[in-house]
N, C-alpha and C positions, 0 to 999 in steps of 0.2 A: 211246880208245874206251870203255874201262872207266870212266874218270874222268867222261866225259860222261854215261854211263848212271846213275852214282851221283848226280850232281848233279840229273838230271832226276827221279829217284825222291824225293830230299829236297824238291824244289820242289813236287811233287804232294802230298806229305804235309802241307806247310805250308799249301797252298791248302785242303785238306780241313779242317784244323784251323780256319782262318780262317772258312770257311763255316759250320762248326758253331757257332762263337761268335756269328756274326752271327744265325743262326737262333734261338739261345737268347735273345739280347737282344731280338729282334723279338717273341718269344713273351711275354717279360716285359712289354714295352711294351704289347702287345695286352691282356694280363691287367689291367694297371693302368688302361687306358682303359675297359675293360668294367666295372670296379668302381664302383658308384654311391656318391657322397658321403653321409655320414650326414646325417639331417635336422637343420636348425638348431634350436638350443635357444632358447626364449623364456621370459621371466619374466612371470607374471600376478599380478594382485591382484584381489580381489573388490570390487565396488561396494558401498558402505556407505551407510546412512541416518544422517543427522546432524540435530541441531537447529541451524538456521542463523540467524544474525543478518543479515537481508537488508540489503544495502548498495547504494548507488548510487555509481558511480565515474565522475567527470568530470574533465576537464583544468582546471587552474587556473594562475594566475600570481601570484607573490608581489609584494607592494608594501609599502613602508615605511609605518608608521603616520603618521609626520610626516616631511616632506621640505622642506628650506629651501635655496633657491638664494641663495648669498651674492653680492651685487652691490655694486659701488661706488656710493655715493649722492652723492658729491662728486667733482669732478675733482681729480686729483693723481697723483703718481708714487709707485709702491710703493717704500717705503724698506726694509721688512723683512717677511719671512714668519715668523710665530712658531710655527705649528703644525707637527706632523709628519704627513705624508700617511698616511691610513689609520688614524689613531689616534682614540680616543674623546675627545670634548671636552665640557665642561659649558657650560650656558647662561651667557652673559656673558664667556666666555673670549676673550681677544684673539687674532685670527687674523692680521691684517695691520696694519702701521703705514704710513700714507702720509706723505709730506713735508708737514708742517703749518705751515711758516713763513708762507706766504701767508695761510692761514686764521687764524693767530694775529694777524697784522697787521690783518686785517679785524675781528677782535674788538676790538682796541685802537681802531681808527677808530670803530667803532660805540659803544664806551664813551665816547669823546670827544664824539660827537654827542649822546649822552644827557646828558652834563654840560652841554654848551652849551645844549640846549633847556631843561634845568632852570633854568639861570641866566636865560634869557629869560623863562621862565614866572614866576620870582620877581619880575622887574622888572614884568611885566604885573600881577601880583597886587598889588604895592605901589601901582602907579598906580591901580588900581581902588579900593583902600581909601582912598587920598588923595582921589580925585575924589568918592568917596561922601560924604565929610565936606563937601567944598566945594560940591557941587551944591545942597545945602540952603541954603547961604548965597548962592547964585547967583554964586559966585566962578568957576565954570566952567559952561559950557552943558550942557544935557542931551545934546546931540549928542556932545560930547566924552566925556561919561561913558559913553554907549552904545558909542562907538568903543573905549574902554578895556576895557569888558567883552568886546567881540568879540575884541579882541587877546588877552585872557586865555584865551578859549576856543580861539583858534588856537594859543596857546602850549601849552595842555594837549594838543591833538591832536598837535602836533609832538613833545611828550615821549612820548606813547603810540607814535607811529611810530618814534621813535628807540629806544625800549625793545624794540619788536618786531624791529627790525633787529638789535639787540644779541643778542636771544634766538636769532634765526636764525643769526647768526654763531657763537654758542657751540655750537649744534646741529651746524653744519657742521664745526666744530673737533672735536666728539666723533666725527663720522662719519669723521674721518681715522684713527681707531683702530677698525678693523672687528672686531666681536665676533660670537660665535655666538649666534643667537637661541633655539636649542633644544639640549637634550642629544642626543648622537648620535655617529655615526662620520663623520668628515670624509673626503671623497674627495680625489682628486688636485687639485693647484693648476693652474688654467688660465691663470695669469699668472706672470710672474717679477719679481724685484726689478729696478727701473728702468723697468718698463712704465708707460705713461700710461693711467690708467683713469678712467672716469666722465666722459669728454669727449663731450658731445652725447648720450650714452646711458648707462644704468647697466650697466657691464661685469660680465658673469658671471665670478666669480673662483673659486668652488669650490661644492660642495654638501655639506650635512649631512643624513644620514638616520638616523632613529631605528629601530633594528633589533629592539629588545626592548620590547614585543611586536611581532609582524609580522603583516601581513594577507595573505590570499589571496583573490583575486577569481576567481569562476567563475560559470557559468550553468547553468541547467536548462531543457531544452526545454519549450515550452508544454504539449504533451500530457502529459508526465511530471509537470509541475507541477500540473496540474488533477487528474490521477489521485491524486497524493499528497495534495492538499487534501481530496479526497473520502474517501480512506482515513483521514485524520486525523479528519474529522467522524464517520465511522462507527466509530472506535475501533480501526482495524486498523493504524495506524501511529503512530509517536512524534511528538508536536508538535515543530515545528521548533526552538522555543527550548530544548528538552531533547535535541535530537539530538546524539549524539557525533560529532565531526568528526575524522578522522585524515588524515595526509598520507603518500603513497607517493612516495619520492624516485626520482631517475633510475636509481639502481643497484638498484631493486626493494626497498630497505630501507624499513621502516615507521618514520616519524618517531616518536621515543619520547614526545613530548608531544602530548596531545589538545587540540583547540581548541573554540571555541564560535561559533555563528552570531551575528552582531551587526548584519546588515543584509540586508533583502530588498526588492528594488525593487517598486514598486507598479504597474508596467506591463510589458507584454511588448514587447520591442524589435521594431519592425515590420520591420527588416532581417534579423534572425537568427531571429525567432520564439522567443526564449528569454527567461527571467527572470533578471536579474542578482542574485547573492547574494555575500555576503562573510563570511568567518570570521576570527577572530583567534587567534593561537597564541603561546605563550611561546617565546622564542628566547634563552635565557640563554647558550648556547655560541656564539651568532652563526653557527650552521651554515647557516641559511637566509638567502639574500641577495635583495634586490629584483630583479625581472626574471626570476628563476628559474622554470622551468615544473615543476609538480608534478601529481600526480593526487590528487584530493580524494575521500575515502571518507565517505559519510554512512550511518550505521546507522539504518535507518528502521523495521524491523519484524522479527519472528521467524517461522520456519516450519520444517517438516521437509522434507528433500530428499535425493535420491540423489546421491552424489558419486563421482568417479573422479579419479586424478591427471591433471594438465594434459597430461603427455606421452602419455597414452593416447589423446587425441582428436586426430584428423588432419582436415585440410580437403582435400576432393577436389572435382572438378568438379560432383558431385552434391550436395555439402554436407558436413557434418561426419559422420565415421565413427569407429568403434572397431574394432580387430581382435580376433577371438576364435577359438577352436578348436572345431570341431564334434565329433560323437561319433566321427568317423574321424580325429581329430587333424589335420584340414585347416584351414588359415587361411581365415576368412571375414570379410568386412567387413559391419558392421551400422551402418546410419544412426542417428544420434541427434540430438536437439534439446537444445541447452544453454540454461541460463538465467542464466549468469554465473559468477562465481568465488566460491569459498569458501576463502580462504587460498591454498594452492597447488593446489587441486582445482577441477575443473569441476563445476558443478551440472547434473545431467541431468534435463531435464523429461520426455523421452519417449525410448524405445528400449531402456532397461535397467531391470532390477528388482534389488532388493537381493540380493546374493550372486552375480550374474553376474560371471564372471572375464574381465578384459580384459587384453590384452598391453600391457606398458609398456616392455619391453626386448627387443632383437633384432628390432625392427620393420623394419630395413633389409634383413634376409635373409628375413623371413617375409612372402612375397607371397601374396595371396589365391589359393587353389587349391593351394598347396604344403603338404606335410606337415611338421609341426614337433613337437618334444618340449617339454613344458611343465614349468617349475619354478614352483610356486606359492609366493608370498610371503605372509606374514601380513598380514591387513587391519589398517589403522590403527584406533585406538580411536575409537569414535563419540562424540566430544565436541562441545560447542558450538563453533562457529566463526563467523567473520564472512564474510558473502557479499556479493557485489556484482554487479549486472547487467553482462552483457558489453557492451563498447563496440562490438564488431563481431560480428554473428552470422554 
């Protein structure tokens, strides 16, 4: 009985201790839930005014200055491929050898025909000279003399035809050794050794493209084109022949070499409503390849403008906005109108003034209406920069 009472007393003490610990943990949990998280920290920069070289940015496609499709001009079997695919070749370099035995025999046959027709012409010429002396003595008739002269003319024509056939046979023999018509980089071979080419049609064998310099084809909308022409006439824009043209590559890098406009179409395409233009760029490293898509930047004029970093501008259902802090440190959204890019910055046409601070970091946590703490970053130097109209507003 005493042992049972002792056990019951110990069990009650343990239960009290367990309940006390549970209450303490619950109190701690409640305290942690009631504690509010600290406001998020955001980074801000001030909008700055810069002198901007206004640019237009349009998509373009690269094209080789010269491109030559190498085709078989005579029928034959490919005996040997001489070039290395993807290498640079010079004009006149041999690319393929065709089996030329048949063509060489045709040259010899044509040469024999020329010799035969020359011999026949020599006989006709001697006959005419002999009849010419005899016709005055009435040893031969006038008709026989006329026939001899006609035979000489026929012999002369046969010689000319035979010589033309020989020349054609020699040209065909030369075509058996297929050469590069231009300097450039040769592509992959479209035929293999042993293939029959040039039968019934000129077989496409490979392509050579000149890559340095290289062209870019692009277009400008009709309204933009006419506005630009008006600005040029009024002195507010750079004449097209003096416009600096730059390329922006797929990885957002600026191509190090600048180009020049060398062609402007004289009509607006009725299907697209745009004017076709073309520029030419040096390509010494062969980094630009035909068919590649790029963005073309045209520096057209200069003006002053307010700029903010690109990551400060967001697009919402109501349009473009920037996030700012009001006097109570609450995040507010302010609508803005952009006018294009200036390097890595947006040009702000309306909605901000110089010195306004916009949030550029911590945007994911800084929702409109929430309180945030700000860390102000130094504004970038207000230097000249290149600006381009936005592709999509």
